[in-house]
C-alpha positions as CSV (number, residue, x, y, z in Angstrom):
1,M,19.5,-8.9,-28.3
2,S,22.4,-10.7,-26.7
3,P,21.6,-11.9,-23.2
4,D,25.0,-11.0,-21.8
5,T,25.4,-7.5,-23.2
6,S,22.1,-5.7,-22.7
7,I,19.4,-5.0,-20.2
8,T,15.8,-4.3,-21.2
9,V,13.8,-1.7,-19.2
10,G,10.3,-0.8,-20.5
11,N,10.9,-2.5,-23.9
12,R,14.0,-0.5,-24.4
13,E,17.5,-1.9,-24.4
14,I,20.0,-0.4,-22.1
15,D,23.7,-1.2,-22.4
16,P,25.3,-2.9,-19.3
17,V,27.1,0.2,-18.2
18,R,24.0,2.4,-18.1
19,G,21.9,-0.3,-16.7
20,G,24.5,-1.0,-14.0
21,L,24.8,2.7,-13.2
22,L,21.0,2.8,-12.9
23,V,21.0,-0.2,-10.5
24,M,23.8,1.4,-8.5
25,L,21.9,4.7,-8.2
26,V,18.8,2.9,-6.9
27,S,20.8,0.8,-4.5
28,V,22.4,3.9,-3.0
29,A,18.9,5.2,-2.5
30,V,17.9,2.0,-0.8
31,I,21.0,2.0,1.4
32,G,20.3,5.6,2.3
33,Y,16.7,4.9,3.2
34,G,17.7,2.0,5.5
35,G,20.4,4.2,7.1
36,F,17.9,7.1,7.6
37,D,15.3,4.7,9.1
38,Y,17.9,3.3,11.4
39,Y,18.8,6.8,12.6
40,Q,15.1,7.6,13.1
41,Q,14.7,4.5,15.2
42,Q,17.6,5.5,17.4
43,Q,16.0,8.9,17.9
44,A,12.6,7.5,18.6
45,V,13.9,5.1,21.2
46,A,16.0,7.8,22.9
47,D,13.1,10.3,22.9
48,A,10.2,7.9,23.6
49,E,7.7,8.7,26.3
50,P,5.5,5.9,27.8
51,V,1.7,6.1,27.3
52,N,-1.1,3.7,28.3
53,A,-2.5,2.0,25.3
54,T,-5.4,-0.3,24.7
55,I,-5.0,-3.2,22.3
56,L,-7.8,-3.1,19.7
57,E,-6.8,-5.9,17.3
58,T,-4.1,-8.5,16.6
59,G,-3.2,-10.7,13.7
60,V,-0.5,-12.0,11.4
61,D,-0.2,-10.8,7.8
62,S,1.7,-12.7,5.1
63,D,3.3,-11.6,1.9
64,S,5.1,-13.7,-0.7
65,S,7.5,-11.6,-2.7
66,G,7.2,-11.9,-6.5
67,S,8.2,-15.2,-7.9
68,S,9.9,-16.3,-4.7
69,T,8.4,-19.2,-2.8
70,D,9.4,-17.6,0.5
71,V,6.7,-16.1,2.6
72,D,7.3,-13.3,5.0
73,Y,5.0,-12.9,8.1
74,Y,4.3,-9.6,9.8
75,P,2.7,-9.3,13.3
76,T,0.0,-6.7,13.3
77,V,-1.2,-5.1,16.6
78,R,-3.6,-2.2,16.4
79,F,-3.7,-0.1,19.5
80,E,-5.1,3.2,20.7
81,Y,-3.5,5.7,23.1
82,T,-3.9,9.3,24.3
83,Y,-1.1,11.8,24.3
84,D,-1.4,15.4,25.4
85,G,-5.2,15.1,25.3
86,E,-5.3,13.8,21.7
87,R,-6.4,10.2,20.8
88,Y,-4.2,8.3,18.4
89,T,-4.3,4.8,16.8
90,S,-1.1,3.0,15.6
91,T,-0.1,-0.4,14.3
92,D,3.7,-0.1,14.8
93,V,5.3,-2.7,17.0
94,Y,8.8,-1.1,16.5
95,P,9.7,2.5,15.8
96,A,10.7,1.8,12.1
97,S,9.1,2.5,8.8
98,V,10.4,-0.8,7.5
99,R,8.1,-3.4,9.0
100,Q,9.8,-6.3,10.9
101,S,9.2,-9.6,9.0
102,Y,9.5,-13.1,10.3
103,D,10.3,-16.3,8.3
104,T,7.6,-18.4,10.0
105,E,4.1,-17.7,11.0
106,S,4.8,-19.0,14.5
107,A,7.6,-16.5,15.1
108,A,5.2,-13.6,14.1
109,R,2.5,-15.2,16.2
110,D,4.9,-15.2,19.2
111,V,5.0,-11.4,18.9
112,V,1.3,-11.0,18.6
113,D,0.6,-13.4,21.5
114,E,2.2,-10.9,23.9
115,Y,-0.8,-8.6,23.4
116,E,-4.4,-9.5,24.3
117,V,-7.3,-7.6,22.7
118,D,-8.9,-5.1,25.2
119,S,-5.8,-5.2,27.5
120,T,-3.9,-2.1,28.6
121,V,-0.2,-2.1,27.8
122,T,2.6,0.5,27.8
123,A,3.3,1.9,24.4
124,Y,5.7,4.7,23.5
125,T,5.4,7.9,21.5
126,V,7.8,10.7,20.5
127,P,6.6,14.2,21.5
128,S,7.6,15.6,18.1
129,S,5.5,13.0,16.3
130,P,2.8,11.8,18.7
131,G,0.8,9.9,16.1
132,D,3.7,7.5,15.5
133,G,3.2,5.3,18.6
134,F,5.0,2.0,19.0
135,L,4.9,-0.9,21.4
136,R,8.5,-2.0,21.8
137,K,11.1,0.5,22.8
138,Q,13.8,-1.3,20.8
139,Q,15.1,-1.2,17.3
140,S,14.1,-3.7,14.7
141,D,16.4,-5.2,12.1
142,G,14.2,-3.9,9.2
143,P,16.6,-1.1,8.2
144,F,19.6,-3.5,8.2
145,T,17.6,-5.7,5.8
146,A,17.0,-2.7,3.5
147,M,20.7,-1.8,3.6
148,G,21.7,-5.4,2.9
149,I,19.4,-5.5,-0.1
150,G,20.9,-2.2,-1.3
151,G,24.4,-3.5,-0.8
152,V,23.7,-6.6,-2.9
153,M,22.1,-4.4,-5.6
154,L,25.2,-2.1,-5.5
155,L,27.5,-5.1,-6.1
156,L,25.4,-6.4,-9.0
157,G,25.2,-3.0,-10.6
158,G,29.0,-2.6,-10.2
159,Y,29.5,-6.0,-11.8
160,S,27.3,-5.0,-14.7
161,V,29.3,-1.7,-15.2
162,L,32.6,-3.6,-15.1
163,R,31.3,-6.2,-17.5
164,G,30.1,-3.5,-19.9
165,Y,33.5,-1.8,-19.9
166,R,35.3,-5.0,-20.7
167,S,33.0,-5.8,-23.6
């Protein structure tokens, strides 16, 4: 196996053109997911109705991605609210399915510090999906991160396809 002419997926060699096309297909899906999530955030912010919520729990989660030494920090705020006579619990700070990450624990802690356990705050919910409450009526940059990752993957896949055609 030549390192510059083949890609291995599941112990099977794939030529650079097919491998690049596969990466490009996945990247288009990631870009589409980010774009769809961005659109959903816009709709949620536009249609949001305020509700009183009680903060139940706060914290900061961390996640190190694969072999990377970088650690992402995620603020977690669990809250409870009532909408249309039904009780709901949520953990969404922003109205996005891609969680907002922070590079430092202190930046994530700054978000969490805005919410005290057992305090009452204003949260927001969308009438068409009342179980998806969120605390901040603003968009996060999570979808842009997904679209950016997809864009980089698209370029790498395109490079692999071009390299495969030239070989």
